N, CA, C and O atoms as a DFTB+ gen file, in Angstrom:
728 C
 N C O
     1  1     -79.787       9.257      -6.404
     2  2     -79.757       7.998      -5.677
     3  2     -79.913       6.813      -6.639
     4  3     -79.120       5.872      -6.600
     5  1     -80.926       6.860      -7.492
     6  2     -81.158       5.772      -8.435
     7  2     -80.024       5.719      -9.456
     8  3     -79.537       4.643      -9.802
     9  1     -79.608       6.901      -9.936
    10  2     -78.514       6.953     -10.901
    11  2     -77.229       6.408     -10.283
    12  3     -76.476       5.682     -10.933
    13  1     -76.992       6.758      -9.045
    14  2     -75.788       6.281      -8.362
    15  2     -75.831       4.760      -8.183
    16  3     -74.815       4.085      -8.349
    17  1     -76.993       4.231      -7.849
    18  2     -77.153       2.790      -7.688
    19  2     -76.937       2.070      -9.025
    20  3     -76.285       1.027      -9.077
    21  1     -77.487       2.630     -10.094
    22  2     -77.330       2.033     -11.427
    23  2     -75.874       2.077     -11.871
    24  3     -75.367       1.113     -12.445
    25  1     -75.205       3.189     -11.609
    26  2     -73.808       3.321     -12.026
    27  2     -72.894       2.375     -11.265
    28  3     -71.922       1.870     -11.826
    29  1     -73.188       2.133     -10.016
    30  2     -72.323       1.243      -9.243
    31  2     -72.562      -0.225      -9.602
    32  3     -71.643      -1.036      -9.484
    33  1     -73.764      -0.582     -10.034
    34  2     -74.062      -1.975     -10.384
    35  2     -73.915      -2.280     -11.877
    36  3     -73.812      -3.447     -12.255
    37  1     -73.904      -1.269     -12.717
    38  2     -73.794      -1.483     -14.155
    39  2     -72.508      -2.224     -14.541
    40  3     -72.573      -3.160     -15.338
    41  1     -71.359      -1.844     -14.011
    42  2     -70.144      -2.590     -14.379
    43  2     -70.220      -4.075     -14.013
    44  3     -69.770      -4.930     -14.776
    45  1     -70.787      -4.374     -12.850
    46  2     -70.925      -5.772     -12.445
    47  2     -71.862      -6.517     -13.399
    48  3     -71.586      -7.655     -13.779
    49  1     -72.954      -5.884     -13.780
    50  2     -73.889      -6.485     -14.730
    51  2     -73.209      -6.723     -16.084
    52  3     -73.390      -7.775     -16.697
    53  1     -72.434      -5.749     -16.540
    54  2     -71.726      -5.901     -17.814
    55  2     -70.705      -7.035     -17.755
    56  3     -70.550      -7.781     -18.721
    57  1     -70.017      -7.164     -16.641
    58  2     -69.048      -8.252     -16.472
    59  2     -69.752      -9.604     -16.541
    60  3     -69.282     -10.516     -17.222
    61  1     -70.867      -9.734     -15.846
    62  2     -71.592     -11.005     -15.832
    63  2     -72.171     -11.351     -17.207
    64  3     -72.052     -12.488     -17.663
    65  1     -72.791     -10.380     -17.858
    66  2     -73.368     -10.627     -19.185
    67  2     -72.259     -10.923     -20.193
    68  3     -72.393     -11.833     -21.011
    69  1     -71.168     -10.163     -20.140
    70  2     -70.049     -10.391     -21.057
    71  2     -69.446     -11.769     -20.887
    72  3     -69.186     -12.462     -21.871
    73  1     -69.219     -12.173     -19.639
    74  2     -68.668     -13.507     -19.385
    75  2     -69.639     -14.586     -19.850
    76  3     -69.224     -15.602     -20.407
    77  1     -70.922     -14.366     -19.622
    78  2     -71.933     -15.323     -20.082
    79  2     -71.937     -15.482     -21.589
    80  3     -72.070     -16.596     -22.097
    81  1     -71.791     -14.382     -22.309
    82  2     -71.772     -14.452     -23.775
    83  2     -70.507     -15.137     -24.296
    84  3     -70.560     -15.882     -25.275
    85  1     -69.385     -14.887     -23.649
    86  2     -68.140     -15.556     -24.059
    87  2     -68.271     -17.064     -23.841
    88  3     -67.831     -17.853     -24.676
    89  1     -68.868     -17.459     -22.734
    90  2     -69.090     -18.885     -22.470
    91  2     -70.098     -19.457     -23.468
    92  3     -69.927     -20.582     -23.938
    93  1     -71.139     -18.701     -23.795
    94  2     -72.147     -19.159     -24.764
    95  2     -71.529     -19.400     -26.135
    96  3     -72.023     -20.228     -26.900
    97  1     -70.461     -18.690     -26.448
    98  2     -69.783     -18.870     -27.741
    99  2     -69.270     -20.300     -27.899
   100  3     -69.203     -20.820     -29.013
   101  1     -68.911     -20.929     -26.792
   102  2     -68.423     -22.310     -26.858
   103  2     -69.516     -23.265     -27.330
   104  3     -69.220     -24.299     -27.929
   105  1     -70.766     -22.926     -27.066
   106  2     -71.880     -23.790     -27.452
   107  2     -72.461     -23.438     -28.820
   108  3     -73.131     -24.265     -29.439
   109  1     -72.212     -22.225     -29.292
   110  2     -72.717     -21.785     -30.606
   111  2     -71.642     -20.972     -31.302
   112  3     -71.769     -19.752     -31.406
   113  1     -70.561     -21.634     -31.793
   114  2     -69.456     -20.893     -32.397
   115  2     -69.872     -20.133     -33.649
   116  3     -70.795     -20.527     -34.362
   117  1     -69.176     -19.047     -33.892
   118  2     -69.448     -18.238     -35.072
   119  2     -69.093     -16.787     -34.855
   120  3     -69.335     -15.967     -35.741
   121  1     -68.539     -16.443     -33.737
   122  2     -68.079     -15.098     -33.395
   123  2     -69.209     -14.137     -33.108
   124  3     -68.968     -12.940     -32.948
   125  1     -70.440     -14.625     -33.037
   126  2     -71.556     -13.725     -32.787
   127  2     -71.602     -13.303     -31.321
   128  3     -71.713     -12.115     -31.018
   129  1     -71.516     -14.266     -30.420
   130  2     -71.557     -13.956     -28.998
   131  2     -70.216     -13.457     -28.487
   132  3     -70.160     -12.630     -27.577
   133  1     -69.143     -13.957     -29.068
   134  2     -67.811     -13.657     -28.554
   135  2     -67.465     -12.176     -28.651
   136  3     -66.960     -11.594     -27.691
   137  1     -67.729     -11.572     -29.785
   138  2     -67.376     -10.163     -29.990
   139  2     -68.123      -9.283     -28.999
   140  3     -67.519      -8.432     -28.347
   141  1     -69.427      -9.481     -28.879
   142  2     -70.226      -8.679     -27.942
   143  2     -69.831      -9.011     -26.506
   144  3     -69.755      -8.120     -25.660
   145  1     -69.580     -10.288     -26.233
   146  2     -69.191     -10.692     -24.883
   147  2     -67.892     -10.050     -24.431
   148  3     -67.792      -9.569     -23.302
   149  1     -66.897     -10.042     -25.306
   150  2     -65.615      -9.411     -24.970
   151  2     -65.807      -7.915     -24.762
   152  3     -65.227      -7.336     -23.843
   153  1     -66.611      -7.289     -25.605
   154  2     -66.847      -5.845     -25.486
   155  2     -67.510      -5.510     -24.153
   156  3     -67.091      -4.576     -23.470
   157  1     -68.534      -6.260     -23.784
   158  2     -69.217      -5.995     -22.512
   159  2     -68.333      -6.330     -21.318
   160  3     -68.343      -5.616     -20.315
   161  1     -67.578      -7.401     -21.423
   162  2     -66.659      -7.770     -20.344
   163  2     -65.604      -6.690     -20.137
   164  3     -65.320      -6.305     -19.003
   165  1     -65.027      -6.204     -21.226
   166  2     -64.016      -5.142     -21.126
   167  2     -64.621      -3.865     -20.556
   168  3     -64.021      -3.220     -19.697
   169  1     -65.809      -3.501     -21.034
   170  2     -66.462      -2.289     -20.523
   171  2     -66.797      -2.437     -19.043
   172  3     -66.662      -1.487     -18.273
   173  1     -67.230      -3.621     -18.651
   174  2     -67.540      -3.855     -17.244
   175  2     -66.309      -3.739     -16.359
   176  3     -66.370      -3.152     -15.279
   177  1     -65.195      -4.294     -16.812
   178  2     -63.956      -4.194     -16.028
   179  2     -63.473      -2.752     -15.923
   180  3     -63.063      -2.302     -14.853
   181  1     -63.524      -2.030     -17.049
   182  2     -63.123      -0.617     -17.029
   183  2     -64.066       0.176     -16.133
   184  3     -63.624       1.026     -15.358
   185  1     -65.363      -0.100     -16.237
   186  2     -66.342       0.601     -15.404
   187  2     -66.172       0.299     -13.930
   188  3     -66.335       1.182     -13.088
   189  1     -65.844      -0.943     -13.615
   190  2     -65.641      -1.328     -12.221
   191  2     -64.439      -0.605     -11.631
   192  3     -64.505      -0.082     -10.519
   193  1     -63.334      -0.579     -12.384
   194  2     -62.139       0.124     -11.909
   195  2     -62.335       1.637     -11.946
   196  3     -61.858       2.354     -11.066
   197  1     -63.039       2.115     -12.966
   198  2     -63.274       3.551     -13.103
   199  2     -64.194       4.109     -12.036
   200  3     -64.153       5.306     -11.754
   201  1     -65.028       3.260     -11.432
   202  2     -65.950       3.726     -10.393
   203  2     -65.190       4.290      -9.199
   204  3     -65.702       5.155      -8.488
   205  1     -63.979       3.810      -8.977
   206  2     -63.176       4.287      -7.854
   207  2     -62.392       5.548      -8.210
   208  3     -61.982       6.295      -7.322
   209  1     -62.182       5.788      -9.513
   210  2     -61.305       6.873      -9.931
   211  2     -62.001       8.028     -10.637
   212  3     -61.523       9.161     -10.580
   213  1     -63.130       7.759     -11.305
   214  2     -63.754       8.770     -12.157
   215  2     -65.172       9.084     -11.704
   216  3     -65.838       8.244     -11.100
   217  1     -65.633      10.306     -12.001
   218  2     -67.036      10.630     -11.728
   219  2     -67.956       9.801     -12.635
   220  3     -67.527       9.362     -13.702
   221  1     -69.207       9.581     -12.230
   222  2     -70.172       8.734     -12.927
   223  2     -70.324       8.972     -14.415
   224  3     -70.150       8.032     -15.190
   225  1     -70.646      10.198     -14.862
   226  2     -70.858      10.414     -16.304
   227  2     -69.601      10.146     -17.143
   228  3     -69.702       9.630     -18.257
   229  1     -68.447      10.484     -16.627
   230  2     -67.203      10.234     -17.365
   231  2     -66.942       8.732     -17.441
   232  3     -66.471       8.224     -18.459
   233  1     -67.252       8.032     -16.359
   234  2     -67.090       6.585     -16.344
   235  2     -68.016       5.929     -17.374
   236  3     -67.603       4.995     -18.062
   237  1     -69.261       6.404     -17.489
   238  2     -70.192       5.879     -18.493
   239  2     -69.680       6.121     -19.906
   240  3     -69.742       5.234     -20.757
   241  1     -69.179       7.314     -20.149
   242  2     -68.634       7.644     -21.465
   243  2     -67.433       6.746     -21.778
   244  3     -67.296       6.254     -22.899
   245  1     -66.583       6.539     -20.803
   246  2     -65.419       5.675     -20.991
   247  2     -65.846       4.232     -21.294
   248  3     -65.251       3.574     -22.148
   249  1     -66.873       3.746     -20.596
   250  2     -67.365       2.388     -20.862
   251  2     -67.928       2.276     -22.282
   252  3     -67.719       1.264     -22.949
   253  1     -68.633       3.297     -22.743
   254  2     -69.181       3.288     -24.107
   255  2     -68.057       3.249     -25.139
   256  3     -68.141       2.522     -26.130
   257  1     -67.019       4.024     -24.906
   258  2     -65.873       4.038     -25.826
   259  2     -65.179       2.673     -25.829
   260  3     -64.778       2.176     -26.881
   261  1     -65.041       2.077     -24.650
   262  2     -64.406       0.762     -24.545
   263  2     -65.227      -0.297     -25.284
   264  3     -64.655      -1.184     -25.917
   265  1     -66.554      -0.218     -25.214
   266  2     -67.401      -1.171     -25.945
   267  2     -67.120      -1.081     -27.439
   268  3     -66.927      -2.103     -28.099
   269  1     -67.097       0.128     -27.972
   270  2     -66.854       0.308     -29.407
   271  2     -65.462      -0.170     -29.813
   272  3     -65.314      -0.923     -30.776
   273  1     -64.455       0.266     -29.085
   274  2     -63.083      -0.092     -29.443
   275  2     -62.801      -1.586     -29.285
   276  3     -62.157      -2.192     -30.141
   277  1     -63.280      -2.170     -28.203
   278  2     -63.015      -3.599     -28.001
   279  2     -63.815      -4.456     -28.985
   280  3     -63.353      -5.528     -29.376
   281  1     -64.996      -4.008     -29.387
   282  2     -65.755      -4.735     -30.420
   283  2     -64.990      -4.748     -31.731
   284  3     -64.827      -5.795     -32.359
   285  1     -64.525      -3.585     -32.136
   286  2     -63.773      -3.492     -33.387
   287  2     -62.477      -4.300     -33.320
   288  3     -62.130      -5.005     -34.268
   289  1     -61.770      -4.195     -32.205
   290  2     -60.504      -4.921     -32.056
   291  2     -60.727      -6.435     -32.054
   292  3     -59.957      -7.177     -32.664
   293  1     -61.763      -6.887     -31.378
   294  2     -62.045      -8.325     -31.328
   295  2     -62.453      -8.851     -32.697
   296  3     -62.000      -9.916     -33.116
   297  1     -63.293      -8.120     -33.383
   298  2     -63.713      -8.539     -34.723
   299  2     -62.524      -8.579     -35.680
   300  3     -62.388      -9.513     -36.471
   301  1     -61.674      -7.574     -35.606
   302  2     -60.474      -7.541     -36.451
   303  2     -59.567      -8.732     -36.126
   304  3     -59.079      -9.410     -37.031
   305  1     -59.344      -8.983     -34.834
   306  2     -58.477     -10.089     -34.423
   307  2     -59.056     -11.429     -34.867
   308  3     -58.315     -12.311     -35.303
   309  1     -60.357     -11.586     -34.762
   310  2     -61.009     -12.822     -35.185
   311  2     -60.739     -13.100     -36.652
   312  3     -60.504     -14.244     -37.040
   313  1     -60.774     -12.066     -37.457
   314  2     -60.564     -12.239     -38.901
   315  2     -59.090     -12.401     -39.248
   316  3     -58.751     -13.214     -40.107
   317  1     -58.219     -11.656     -38.607
   318  2     -56.804     -11.663     -38.960
   319  2     -56.018     -12.822     -38.375
   320  3     -55.045     -13.275     -38.978
   321  1     -56.417     -13.302     -37.230
   322  2     -55.645     -14.345     -36.555
   323  2     -56.092     -15.747     -36.931
   324  3     -55.795     -16.706     -36.218
   325  1     -56.801     -15.875     -38.040
   326  2     -57.170     -17.173     -38.589
   327  2     -58.074     -17.982     -37.673
   328  3     -58.091     -19.211     -37.749
   329  1     -58.827     -17.306     -36.806
   330  2     -59.729     -18.020     -35.915
   331  2     -60.858     -18.665     -36.706
   332  3     -61.290     -19.771     -36.378
   333  1     -61.337     -17.994     -37.734
   334  2     -62.437     -18.506     -38.552
   335  2     -61.937     -19.044     -39.889
   336  3     -62.729     -19.168     -40.823
   337  1     -60.669     -19.363     -40.011
   338  2     -60.153     -19.905     -41.260
   339  2     -59.422     -18.880     -42.091
   340  3     -59.083     -19.167     -43.239
   341  1     -59.160     -17.691     -41.563
   342  2     -58.387     -16.684     -42.287
   343  2     -59.234     -15.737     -43.097
   344  3     -60.441     -15.937     -43.232
   345  1     -58.609     -14.698     -43.641
   346  2     -59.343     -13.721     -44.429
   347  2     -59.987     -14.366     -45.654
   348  3     -59.323     -15.037     -46.444
   349  1     -61.276     -14.152     -45.791
   350  2     -61.997     -14.662     -46.950
   351  2     -62.424     -16.112     -46.845
   352  3     -63.166     -16.589     -47.703
   353  1     -61.982     -16.830     -45.824
   354  2     -62.317     -18.246     -45.715
   355  2     -63.734     -18.450     -45.194
   356  3     -64.324     -19.505     -45.425
   357  1     -64.284     -17.476     -44.505
   358  2     -65.612     -17.619     -43.943
   359  2     -66.717     -17.415     -44.952
   360  3     -67.893     -17.488     -44.598
   361  1     -66.371     -17.161     -46.200
   362  2     -67.377     -16.928     -47.226
   363  2     -68.005     -18.245     -47.661
   364  3     -67.326     -19.263     -47.800
   365  1     -69.287     -18.201     -47.867
   366  2     -70.007     -19.377     -48.312
   367  2     -69.809     -19.567     -49.806
   368  3     -69.797     -18.601     -50.569
   369  1     -69.653     -20.805     -50.214
   370  2     -69.540     -21.110     -51.634
   371  2     -70.444     -22.300     -51.931
   372  3     -70.909     -22.974     -51.011
   373  1     -70.691     -22.555     -53.197
   374  2     -71.571     -23.663     -53.544
   375  2     -70.816     -24.990     -53.489
   376  3     -69.587     -25.024     -53.429
   377  1     -71.581     -26.077     -53.512
   378  2     -70.967     -27.395     -53.351
   379  2     -70.039     -27.761     -54.504
   380  3     -69.113     -28.550     -54.317
   381  1     -70.268     -27.207     -55.690
   382  2     -69.402     -27.555     -56.824
   383  2     -67.968     -27.076     -56.617
   384  3     -67.046     -27.591     -57.249
   385  1     -67.776     -26.098     -55.740
   386  2     -66.419     -25.622     -55.474
   387  2     -65.601     -26.645     -54.680
   388  3     -64.386     -26.498     -54.545
   389  1     -66.260     -27.674     -54.158
   390  2     -65.546     -28.717     -53.414
   391  2     -64.821     -29.691     -54.338
   392  3     -63.890     -30.373     -53.908
   393  1     -65.239     -29.764     -55.606
   394  2     -64.619     -30.700     -56.555
   395  2     -63.123     -30.393     -56.662
   396  3     -62.726     -29.248     -56.876
   397  1     -62.310     -31.427     -56.510
   398  2     -60.861     -31.271     -56.595
   399  2     -60.205     -30.925     -55.270
   400  3     -58.977     -30.900     -55.180
   401  1     -60.999     -30.658     -54.238
   402  2     -60.428     -30.366     -52.919
   403  2     -59.801     -31.628     -52.348
   404  3     -60.272     -32.738     -52.595
   405  1     -58.747     -31.444     -51.592
   406  2     -58.076     -32.589     -50.987
   407  2     -58.227     -32.544     -49.480
   408  3     -58.488     -31.493     -48.894
   409  1     -58.060     -33.687     -48.873
   410  2     -58.162     -33.771     -47.425
   411  2     -57.682     -35.121     -46.942
   412  3     -57.062     -35.879     -47.688
   413  1     -57.973     -35.413     -45.685
   414  2     -57.558     -36.675     -45.074
   415  2     -58.784     -37.390     -44.514
   416  3     -59.753     -36.759     -44.089
   417  1     -58.719     -38.700     -44.522
   418  2     -59.804     -39.517     -43.990
   419  2     -59.723     -39.503     -42.466
   420  3     -58.669     -39.777     -41.893
   421  1     -60.840     -39.183     -41.811
   422  2     -60.890     -39.194     -40.348
   423  2     -61.629     -40.423     -39.827
   424  3     -61.420     -40.848     -38.691
   425  1     -62.488     -40.985     -40.663
   426  2     -63.216     -42.206     -40.334
   427  2     -63.257     -43.042     -41.608
   428  3     -63.680     -42.545     -42.652
   429  1     -62.831     -44.283     -41.545
   430  2     -62.712     -45.144     -42.728
   431  2     -63.860     -44.903     -43.714
   432  3     -65.032     -44.894     -43.339
   433  1     -63.490     -44.710     -44.982
   434  2     -64.480     -44.412     -46.020
   435  2     -64.751     -45.665     -46.846
   436  3     -63.831     -46.316     -47.340
   437  1     -66.029     -45.981     -46.981
   438  2     -66.484     -47.105     -47.803
   439  2     -67.490     -46.564     -48.817
   440  3     -67.799     -45.372     -48.797
   441  1     -68.004     -47.414     -49.698
   442  2     -69.028     -46.919     -50.627
   443  2     -70.324     -46.486     -49.939
   444  3     -71.181     -45.872     -50.573
   445  1     -70.476     -46.798     -48.648
   446  2     -71.716     -46.439     -47.951
   447  2     -71.547     -45.468     -46.793
   448  3     -72.527     -44.857     -46.367
   449  1     -70.334     -45.307     -46.267
   450  2     -70.161     -44.399     -45.128
   451  2     -68.709     -43.971     -44.977
   452  3     -67.813     -44.519     -45.619
   453  1     -68.493     -42.978     -44.113
   454  2     -67.153     -42.492     -43.820
   455  2     -67.156     -40.996     -43.578
   456  3     -68.180     -40.330     -43.730
   457  1     -65.982     -40.470     -43.196
   458  2     -65.861     -39.037     -42.929
   459  2     -64.460     -38.578     -43.309
   460  3     -63.479     -39.301     -43.129
   461  1     -64.389     -37.352     -43.841
   462  2     -63.103     -36.759     -44.204
   463  2     -63.017     -35.351     -43.641
   464  3     -64.023     -34.747     -43.269
   465  1     -61.789     -34.844     -43.587
   466  2     -61.544     -33.451     -43.214
   467  2     -60.817     -32.818     -44.390
   468  3     -59.697     -33.204     -44.723
   469  1     -61.474     -31.828     -45.023
   470  2     -60.867     -31.166     -46.172
   471  2     -59.843     -30.137     -45.719
   472  3     -60.027     -29.480     -44.694
   473  1     -58.777     -29.998     -46.473
   474  2     -57.713     -29.049     -46.136
   475  2     -58.223     -27.616     -46.132
   476  3     -57.888     -26.844     -45.234
   477  1     -59.028     -27.251     -47.123
   478  2     -59.603     -25.906     -47.192
   479  2     -61.113     -25.999     -47.069
   480  3     -61.847     -25.503     -47.924
   481  1     -61.570     -26.634     -46.007
   482  2     -63.001     -26.888     -45.849
   483  2     -63.776     -25.804     -45.150
   484  3     -64.956     -25.996     -44.854
   485  1     -63.158     -24.660     -44.869
   486  2     -63.878     -23.562     -44.233
   487  2     -64.031     -23.755     -42.742
   488  3     -63.206     -24.400     -42.095
   489  1     -65.106     -23.184     -42.200
   490  2     -65.308     -23.187     -40.753
   491  2     -65.470     -24.601     -40.206
   492  3     -64.895     -24.930     -39.169
   493  1     -66.240     -25.434     -40.885
   494  2     -66.391     -26.828     -40.483
   495  2     -65.889     -27.703     -41.620
   496  3     -66.639     -27.980     -42.556
   497  1     -64.633     -28.145     -41.560
   498  2     -64.035     -28.873     -42.682
   499  2     -64.391     -30.358     -42.737
   500  3     -63.898     -31.073     -43.610
   501  1     -65.233     -30.833     -41.829
   502  2     -65.572     -32.254     -41.784
   503  2     -66.789     -32.539     -42.666
   504  3     -67.809     -31.855     -42.578
   505  1     -66.663     -33.559     -43.516
   506  2     -67.735     -33.935     -44.433
   507  2     -67.951     -35.438     -44.380
   508  3     -66.998     -36.206     -44.244
   509  1     -69.201     -35.853     -44.485
   510  2     -69.502     -37.270     -44.673
   511  2     -69.034     -37.621     -46.073
   512  3     -69.163     -36.816     -46.995
   513  1     -68.492     -38.815     -46.236
   514  2     -67.905     -39.175     -47.528
   515  2     -68.239     -40.611     -47.901
   516  3     -68.489     -41.462     -47.048
   517  1     -68.232     -40.846     -49.196
   518  2     -68.398     -42.175     -49.779
   519  2     -67.270     -42.370     -50.779
   520  3     -66.818     -41.413     -51.409
   521  1     -66.816     -43.611     -50.925
   522  2     -65.754     -43.876     -51.899
   523  2     -66.376     -44.333     -53.214
   524  3     -67.510     -44.810     -53.249
   525  1     -65.615     -44.180     -54.288
   526  2     -66.076     -44.646     -55.599
   527  2     -66.219     -46.169     -55.571
   528  3     -67.225     -46.718     -56.023
   529  1     -65.207     -46.835     -55.039
   530  2     -65.237     -48.283     -54.891
   531  2     -64.163     -48.664     -53.887
   532  3     -63.105     -48.037     -53.834
   533  1     -64.429     -49.672     -53.104
   534  2     -63.458     -50.127     -52.122
   535  2     -63.436     -49.262     -50.873
   536  3     -64.269     -48.374     -50.692
   537  1     -62.463     -49.545     -50.020
   538  2     -62.320     -48.830     -48.761
   539  2     -61.088     -47.943     -48.791
   540  3     -60.095     -48.250     -49.450
   541  1     -61.173     -46.840     -48.066
   542  2     -60.035     -45.935     -47.913
   543  2     -59.790     -45.825     -46.416
   544  3     -60.687     -45.445     -45.664
   545  1     -58.587     -46.154     -45.986
   546  2     -58.288     -46.190     -44.555
   547  2     -58.068     -44.794     -43.980
   548  3     -57.871     -43.821     -44.708
   549  1     -58.109     -44.731     -42.648
   550  2     -57.920     -43.461     -41.940
   551  2     -56.551     -42.869     -42.245
   552  3     -55.584     -43.592     -42.481
   553  1     -56.487     -41.546     -42.235
   554  2     -55.276     -40.756     -42.465
   555  2     -54.791     -40.770     -43.910
   556  3     -53.793     -40.123     -44.226
   557  1     -55.475     -41.494     -44.794
   558  2     -55.073     -41.507     -46.197
   559  2     -55.554     -40.218     -46.863
   560  3     -56.628     -39.707     -46.548
   561  1     -54.750     -39.706     -47.782
   562  2     -55.116     -38.476     -48.483
   563  2     -56.126     -38.796     -49.581
   564  3     -55.981     -39.773     -50.316
   565  1     -57.168     -37.939     -49.676
   566  2     -58.226     -38.148     -50.667
   567  2     -58.488     -36.868     -51.443
   568  3     -58.090     -35.776     -51.039
   569  1     -59.176     -37.038     -52.580
   570  2     -59.590     -35.904     -53.399
   571  2     -61.084     -36.061     -53.683
   572  3     -61.570     -37.169     -53.913
   573  1     -61.801     -34.943     -53.663
   574  2     -63.241     -34.968     -53.929
   575  2     -63.451     -35.078     -55.435
   576  3     -63.009     -34.218     -56.197
   577  1     -64.134     -36.151     -55.859
   578  2     -64.417     -36.325     -57.286
   579  2     -65.850     -35.928     -57.624
   580  3     -66.137     -35.546     -58.758
   581  1     -66.750     -36.016     -56.649
   582  2     -68.134     -35.597     -56.855
   583  2     -68.632     -34.964     -55.560
   584  3     -68.782     -35.650     -54.550
   585  1     -68.891     -33.647     -55.587
   586  2     -69.327     -32.983     -54.363
   587  2     -70.763     -33.302     -53.977
   588  3     -71.188     -32.942     -52.879
   589  1     -71.519     -33.958     -54.832
   590  2     -72.918     -34.246     -54.519
   591  2     -73.635     -32.945     -54.232
   592  3     -73.536     -31.996     -55.010
   593  1     -74.344     -32.888     -53.143
   594  2     -75.019     -31.654     -52.743
   595  2     -74.241     -30.913     -51.681
   596  3     -74.709     -29.900     -51.162
   597  1     -73.066     -31.399     -51.349
   598  2     -72.258     -30.758     -50.318
   599  2     -72.368     -31.440     -48.977
   600  3     -71.492     -31.271     -48.130
   601  1     -73.441     -32.223     -48.754
   602  2     -73.601     -32.914     -47.479
   603  2     -72.783     -34.195     -47.435
   604  3     -72.143     -34.501     -46.429
   605  1     -72.808     -34.941     -48.532
   606  2     -72.040     -36.178     -48.645
   607  2     -71.242     -36.090     -49.935
   608  3     -71.810     -35.972     -51.020
   609  1     -69.921     -36.149     -49.811
   610  2     -69.058     -36.038     -50.989
   611  2     -68.528     -37.418     -51.368
   612  3     -68.355     -38.291     -50.517
   613  1     -68.275     -37.593     -52.654
   614  2     -67.667     -38.830     -53.138
   615  2     -66.186     -38.560     -53.341
   616  3     -65.802     -37.596     -54.003
   617  1     -65.355     -39.431     -52.761
   618  2     -63.911     -39.209     -52.791
   619  2     -63.194     -40.417     -53.367
   620  3     -63.742     -41.516     -53.455
   621  1     -61.961     -40.177     -53.751
   622  2     -61.083     -41.237     -54.234
   623  2     -59.718     -41.009     -53.596
   624  3     -59.307     -39.869     -53.382
   625  1     -59.030     -42.087     -53.298
   626  2     -57.701     -41.986     -52.715
   627  2     -56.751     -41.349     -53.720
   628  3     -56.745     -41.712     -54.897
   629  1     -55.959     -40.410     -53.255
   630  2     -54.995     -39.743     -54.130
   631  2     -53.981     -40.749     -54.656
   632  3     -53.515     -40.631     -55.789
   633  1     -53.642     -41.732     -53.840
   634  2     -52.657     -42.725     -54.281
   635  2     -53.183     -43.585     -55.430
   636  3     -52.387     -44.121     -56.201
   637  1     -54.498     -43.730     -55.564
   638  2     -55.075     -44.526     -56.647
   639  2     -55.234     -43.726     -57.930
   640  3     -55.318     -44.292     -59.019
   641  1     -55.274     -42.433     -57.797
   642  2     -55.506     -41.596     -58.973
   643  2     -54.174     -41.209     -59.580
   644  3     -53.343     -40.578     -58.927
   645  1     -53.978     -41.579     -60.799
   646  2     -52.787     -41.161     -61.525
   647  2     -53.250     -40.286     -62.676
   648  3     -54.093     -40.702     -63.471
   649  1     -52.720     -39.102     -62.772
   650  2     -53.195     -38.249     -63.864
   651  2     -52.468     -38.581     -65.165
   652  3     -51.499     -39.341     -65.176
   653  1     -52.940     -38.015     -66.225
   654  2     -52.412     -38.324     -67.560
   655  2     -50.919     -38.053     -67.676
   656  3     -50.198     -38.817     -68.317
   657  1     -50.461     -36.996     -67.077
   658  2     -49.039     -36.649     -67.168
   659  2     -48.188     -37.724     -66.506
   660  3     -47.175     -38.150     -67.061
   661  1     -48.604     -38.164     -65.307
   662  2     -47.848     -39.209     -64.616
   663  2     -47.816     -40.499     -65.429
   664  3     -46.779     -41.154     -65.533
   665  1     -48.966     -40.855     -66.006
   666  2     -49.013     -42.070     -66.826
   667  2     -48.097     -41.957     -68.041
   668  3     -47.392     -42.906     -68.385
   669  1     -48.112     -40.802     -68.684
   670  2     -47.273     -40.607     -69.871
   671  2     -45.792     -40.645     -69.499
   672  3     -44.983     -41.222     -70.227
   673  1     -45.437     -40.037     -68.378
   674  2     -44.043     -40.087     -67.921
   675  2     -43.614     -41.525     -67.634
   676  3     -42.496     -41.920     -67.965
   677  1     -44.495     -42.299     -67.024
   678  2     -44.190     -43.698     -66.735
   679  2     -43.992     -44.481     -68.033
   680  3     -43.063     -45.281     -68.141
   681  1     -44.861     -44.251     -69.015
   682  2     -44.708     -44.922     -70.315
   683  2     -43.372     -44.556     -70.965
   684  3     -42.693     -45.411     -71.534
   685  1     -43.006     -43.282     -70.872
   686  2     -41.741     -42.815     -71.459
   687  2     -40.552     -43.498     -70.782
   688  3     -39.602     -43.902     -71.452
   689  1     -40.606     -43.627     -69.459
   690  2     -39.535     -44.307     -68.735
   691  2     -39.431     -45.771     -69.161
   692  3     -38.334     -46.304     -69.331
   693  1     -40.588     -46.413     -69.333
   694  2     -40.592     -47.812     -69.763
   695  2     -39.996     -47.950     -71.165
   696  3     -39.233     -48.879     -71.431
   697  1     -40.349     -47.023     -72.058
   698  2     -39.791     -47.055     -73.421
   699  2     -38.277     -46.859     -73.392
   700  3     -37.543     -47.541     -74.107
   701  1     -37.818     -45.929     -72.568
   702  2     -36.373     -45.690     -72.460
   703  2     -35.664     -46.914     -71.900
   704  3     -34.573     -47.268     -72.348
   705  1     -36.289     -47.560     -70.916
   706  2     -35.686     -48.760     -70.331
   707  2     -35.617     -49.881     -71.360
   708  3     -34.624     -50.607     -71.420
   709  1     -36.664     -50.029     -72.173
   710  2     -36.670     -51.053     -73.224
   711  2     -35.616     -50.748     -74.284
   712  3     -34.956     -51.658     -74.784
   713  1     -35.454     -49.462     -74.630
   714  2     -34.479     -49.053     -75.632
   715  2     -33.066     -49.337     -75.137
   716  3     -32.222     -49.790     -75.910
   717  1     -32.800     -49.080     -73.867
   718  2     -31.468     -49.304     -73.302
   719  2     -31.138     -50.789     -73.227
   720  3     -29.981     -51.165     -73.413
   721  1     -32.113     -51.633     -72.962
   722  2     -31.860     -53.074     -72.861
   723  2     -31.774     -53.741     -74.232
   724  3     -31.248     -54.849     -74.333
   725  1     -32.272     -53.105     -75.286
   726  2     -32.250     -53.704     -76.632
   727  2     -30.918     -53.557     -77.286
   728  3     -30.733     -54.004     -78.418
């Protein structure tokens, strides 16, 4: 009697807990609640449908198998489908690895405030930013020149930065133009 009552209500409980965990993922992203939530939700649905077709112990075994398989499948999909930034992107790195990273300004950057979104910024690509000098307008491409401690990065507009090769090419063009006019 008790076992029968537990078996008939277990799928409903799993559905409710699984759905709750999937919803909780929206408030605390990171795939921690989502994987377990999907597994419990899937097991609950299989258990609910299986209650009409299968004997109790077989239904329990099937739900356990579904939990394992759906957990593995969800975790694999999370990693492969670029949900967390792609394979290897979820790895933590130190702030010095931000030097040279490029991105776009999301909130006007001044020497005292601003925000950017880095192209390869990981799970949360948004960083508070400061400019070397002057203002950098929204949507302008920037490069990190000083990662600081990782919380606030110092950036410079890509359009303002000319590397040595570009400068040398420009000088060469000017020399050629002067030679042709002489």
